[in-house]
C-alpha positions in Angstrom: 12.9 3.6 -103.3 16.2 4.9 -102.1 18.0 2.1 -103.9 18.6 0.1 -100.7 18.5 -3.6 -100.6 16.0 -4.7 -97.9 17.7 -8.1 -97.8 21.0 -6.6 -97.0 22.2 -7.1 -93.5 23.5 -3.6 -92.9 20.3 -2.1 -94.2 18.2 -4.3 -91.9 20.3 -3.3 -88.9 19.9 0.4 -89.8 16.2 0.0 -90.1 15.9 -1.7 -86.7 18.0 1.0 -85.1 15.8 3.7 -86.6 12.6 1.9 -85.3 14.1 1.6 -81.9 15.1 5.3 -81.9 11.6 6.2 -83.0 10.0 4.1 -80.3 12.3 5.6 -77.6 11.4 9.1 -78.7 7.7 8.3 -78.6 8.0 6.7 -75.2 10.0 9.7 -73.9 7.4 12.1 -75.3 4.5 10.2 -73.6 6.3 10.1 -70.3 7.0 13.8 -70.5 3.4 14.5 -71.1 2.2 12.3 -68.2 4.6 13.8 -65.7 3.7 17.3 -66.9 0.1 16.5 -66.2 0.8 15.1 -62.7 3.0 18.1 -61.8 0.3 20.5 -62.9 -2.3 18.7 -60.8 -0.1 18.7 -57.8 0.6 22.4 -58.2 -3.1 23.1 -58.5 -3.8 21.1 -55.3 -1.1 23.0 -53.4 -2.5 26.3 -54.6 -6.0 25.3 -53.4 -4.6 24.3 -49.9 -2.7 27.5 -49.6 -5.8 29.4 -50.5 -7.9 27.6 -47.9 -5.2 28.1 -45.3 -5.0 31.8 -46.0 -8.8 32.1 -45.9 -8.8 30.3 -42.5 -6.2 32.7 -41.1 -8.1 35.8 -42.3 -11.3 34.5 -40.7 -9.6 33.9 -37.4 -8.1 37.4 -37.4 -11.4 39.0 -38.2 -13.4 37.1 -35.6 -13.5 38.9 -32.3 -12.2 37.1 -29.2 -15.0 36.5 -26.8 -14.0 35.9 -23.2 -16.6 34.0 -21.3 -17.4 35.8 -18.1 -16.4 33.8 -15.0 -19.6 33.0 -13.2 -19.4 33.2 -9.5 -21.2 30.5 -7.6 -24.8 31.4 -6.8 -25.3 32.5 -3.3 -28.6 31.4 -1.9 -29.7 33.7 0.8 -30.5 32.1 4.0 -34.3 31.9 4.6 -35.6 34.4 7.0 -37.1 32.9 10.2 -40.8 32.7 10.0 -42.5 34.3 12.9 -45.0 32.3 14.8 -48.2 34.0 15.6 -50.6 32.8 18.3 -53.4 34.5 20.3 -52.4 35.8 23.7 -55.9 34.8 24.9 -57.3 31.6 23.4 -60.9 32.9 23.9 -60.3 36.3 22.3 -61.1 35.3 18.7 -64.4 33.8 19.7 -65.4 36.9 21.8 -64.2 39.6 19.5 -64.8 37.8 16.2 -61.2 38.8 15.3 -59.3 35.9 13.8 -56.0 37.9 13.2 -53.2 36.1 15.1 -51.0 38.0 17.4 -47.2 37.8 17.5 -45.8 35.6 20.2 -43.6 37.4 22.8 -41.2 34.5 23.1 -40.1 31.6 20.9 -40.6 28.3 22.7 -37.2 26.8 23.7 -35.9 23.9 21.6 -35.9 20.4 23.0 -32.7 19.8 25.0 -30.1 17.5 23.3 -29.6 14.2 24.9 -25.9 13.9 25.8 -24.1 10.8 24.7 -22.9 8.6 27.5 -19.1 9.0 28.1 -16.9 6.2 27.0 -15.1 4.7 30.0 -11.7 3.3 29.0 -10.3 0.6 31.3 -7.0 1.5 32.9 -4.0 0.1 31.0 -2.6 -1.7 34.0 -5.9 -3.3 35.1 -5.0 -6.6 33.4 -1.7 -8.3 32.8 -1.2 -10.1 29.5 -0.9 -13.8 30.1 2.0 -14.0 27.6 4.1 -11.2 29.2 7.5 -12.1 30.6 6.4 -11.4 34.2 3.4 -13.7 33.8 5.5 -16.5 32.3 8.1 -16.3 35.0 5.5 -16.3 37.7 3.8 -19.3 36.1 7.1 -21.2 36.1 8.0 -20.3 39.7 4.7 -21.7 40.9 5.7 -25.1 39.6 9.2 -25.2 41.2 8.2 -27.7 43.8 7.6 -30.3 41.1 11.4 -30.8 40.7 13.5 -33.1 42.9 16.0 -30.6 44.3 17.4 -33.3 46.6 18.8 -35.0 43.6 19.6 -31.9 41.5 21.0 -29.8 44.3 19.9 -26.4 45.7 21.4 -23.1 44.9 20.7 -19.4 45.2 21.2 -16.3 43.1 24.5 -15.7 44.9 25.9 -19.0 43.6 24.7 -18.4 40.0 26.9 -19.4 37.0 26.4 -17.8 33.6 24.1 -20.4 32.2 24.1 -18.5 28.9 27.4 -20.2 28.2 25.4 -23.4 27.4 24.6 -23.6 23.7 20.8 -23.0 23.3 20.3 -20.9 26.5 19.6 -17.2 25.9 18.9 -14.4 28.4 15.1 -15.1 28.6 15.7 -18.8 29.0 18.2 -18.2 31.7 15.7 -16.1 33.6 13.2 -19.0 33.3 15.7 -21.4 34.9 16.4 -18.9 37.7 12.7 -18.5 38.4 12.6 -22.3 38.7 15.5 -22.3 41.2 18.2 -23.5 38.8 21.3 -21.3 39.0 24.5 -23.4 38.5 26.2 -25.7 36.1 26.3 -28.4 38.9 22.5 -28.5 39.0 22.1 -28.9 35.2 24.9 -31.5 35.2 22.9 -33.6 37.7 19.8 -33.7 35.5 18.4 -37.2 34.9 16.0 -38.1 32.1 13.1 -37.4 34.4 14.5 -34.0 35.3 15.1 -33.1 31.7 11.5 -33.9 30.7 10.1 -32.1 33.7 12.2 -28.9 33.2 11.5 -29.0 29.5 7.8 -29.0 30.2 7.8 -26.4 33.0 9.9 -23.8 31.2 7.7 -24.3 28.1 10.6 -25.1 25.9 10.6 -27.1 22.6 10.2 -30.8 23.4 13.5 -32.7 23.4 15.5 -29.5 22.9 17.5 -29.9 26.1 18.7 -33.4 25.0 19.5 -32.3 21.5 21.6 -29.4 22.7 23.2 -31.7 25.3 22.9 -29.4 28.3 24.0 -32.0 30.8 27.4 -32.7 29.1 28.0 -29.0 28.4 27.3 -28.2 32.1 29.7 -30.9 33.3 32.4 -29.5 31.1 31.8 -25.9 32.3 31.8 -27.1 35.9 35.1 -29.0 35.5 36.7 -26.1 33.8 35.5 -23.6 36.5 35.8 -25.7 39.7 38.3 -28.5 38.7 36.2 -31.4 40.1 33.4 -33.6 38.9 29.8 -32.8 39.6 
């Protein structure tokens, strides 16, 4: 028609380019129409929401604010005492045919309340706890005659050494030994196996503790250091 050779390569390329350009234009046009429709719908929805919000604001402003009255707690009046009526003379209604009761002059007294028995607390010092220090020392002193002081040796508080120097002997354990009559390193150094077991039992110490802590050898060393001669 235009004198173009359809089999010519340049003509074919030009036709293809024209078709592509036309397709691109049609696509752009369709996309523009679709986006325009969506934007219009969104604007319409926004306008509707704004209209609803404005209507809600106007209704809130127009509605009067009602403050609920604060209700005070109901106060129930105390019931008035009911007067008790009796006849002054029990035979009067039968004789006078008058059944109207008369007001009593006095209200009968209420029954006396029964007082609760007082709680008697025992005095704090009425009993001595069996595990108190005084009870333990007294119990130990009562068994002092079970030891062989002829073999151990006798001593008094005036002769006392500081038995707390022995490893394993504390202040309370030292008072236990004193209550038993043991005051010096010499006495402890003279302990035999029998004496160790008996003292361990009487002072209520851990079984075998005197031997494990080696009280006898420690006491001999302290005695030699203090007095300069063997026990």
